[in-house]
N, C-alpha and C positions, 0 to 999 in steps of 0.2 A: 503495499498499499504505500502511496506518496506521502511524504510529511512535506506540507506548504508551511513555510514559515513565513509570516508576515514581516516585512522589515521594519524596523524601528523607523519612528518619524521623529527628525529633529524638532528643536523649538519652533522653527518657522514653517513648519507642516512640509518639508523638502524629504523627498526620499534620499537615503544615503547613497553615497558614490556607487558607481558600476563595480567597484572593486570588491565589493561585499557579495557573498554568494547566497542566491535565493533559489531556493529548491521548489519545483513546480512546473506545470505545463506553461504557464504564461509568464515565466521567468525573464524569456529574452525581452518581452515587451518592456517589463518592468525594470529591467538592469538597463536597457537601452536607452538611446536619446528619444525624447519624447517626439520629436518632430519625423524620426524615421519609421515609427509605427504605422502612419497612413501610407507611406511607400511601401513597408513590407506586407500590409495587409492588400495593397492592390498588387503587389506582385504575386502573392499567393493567389488572388483571385484568378488572375491570368494564367497563372500555372495550372489551375485546377481546372478553368474552363477549357484551356487547351488539351488537357489530358481527357476531359469528356468528348470534346470533339473529335479527337483521334481515335477513341473508342466507338463513337458513332461511325466515323469513316471505317474502321474496321469491320464493324460489324455489317453495314451497308455492302461492303466487298465481298465478305464470307457468305452473305445470304444466298446467293444464286448457286455456290458451291453447296452448302449444307442442305437446299432443297433439293439438288441432283442426288444428292447421297440418300436423302430421304426415299426419294422415288427409285432408286437402284436397289435399296434395302425392300422396298415394298414389292419389286419385280422379282427379288430373290426370294423372299418370303412366298410368293404366290407359286415360284416354281418347284420350291421345295416340298410345299403342301401339295402340288399336283403328283410328284414323284413319290412321296409318301403316301398319297392314295393308290397309286399303281402298285407299290410295293405290297399294300395291304391286300390287294385283289389277287396276288400271285397264289396264296396258300389256297385261295377258294378254287382257284383254276385248276391246281393240282389235285385237290380233294374230287373234282367232279370228274377227273381222268381216272381215278382209279375204281 
């Protein structure tokens, strides 16, 4: 479990210097320059949006191939089912000849 330590606040209400270690997921924003936070958030949003766009493009590109595989699997299943039906009829044909 993460231990989050709140930084102590000096008399004027300022957060201590960036040299102090702060544990927790938001420590980069707390310890850094306050002006850098909006830029970091903007960068992260652009990176995340770029990742989402890349995944969407990959999914769109893969869709026709996946559809063809599905159709091939359905054809193979039908052929196997037909062959299984034919093989089931062989013992009946043999028993009729006896």
